[in-house]
N, C-alpha and C positions, 0 to 999 in steps of 0.2 A: 711102318713097313707096308701096311695095307694100301695106302694111297700110292706109294711107289709101285706096288705090284699092279694096280689098276692102270696107272699111267703107262707102265711098260707093256701091259697087255694091249692097250689101245694103240700104242705105237707099233707093236708087232703086227696087229691087224692092218694098219695103214700101210706098213712096209710090205706086207704080203700081197695086198690088193694091188699096190702100185707095181710090184714086181710081175704079177700076172698080166696086168695091162701092158707093161713094157714088152713082155715076152710075146703077147699077141701082135703088138705093132711090129716087132722085129720079124715075125713070121710073115706078116702082110707085106712088109718091104721086100723080104727075100723072094716071095712069090711074084711080086711085081717086077723085080729085077730079072728073074728067070723068064718071065713072059717077054720082056723087052729083048733079052738075049735070044730067045727062040724066034722072035719075029725077024731078026737079022738073018 
């Protein structure tokens, strides 16, 4: 049980950090798209 808990905890941290990074990239892409639309 202990090893599975540690593995699950590590996977949870990895998933959390990747989700945060993806959210930041999505916001950057949205801001770039808005800038391009405003320039037109």
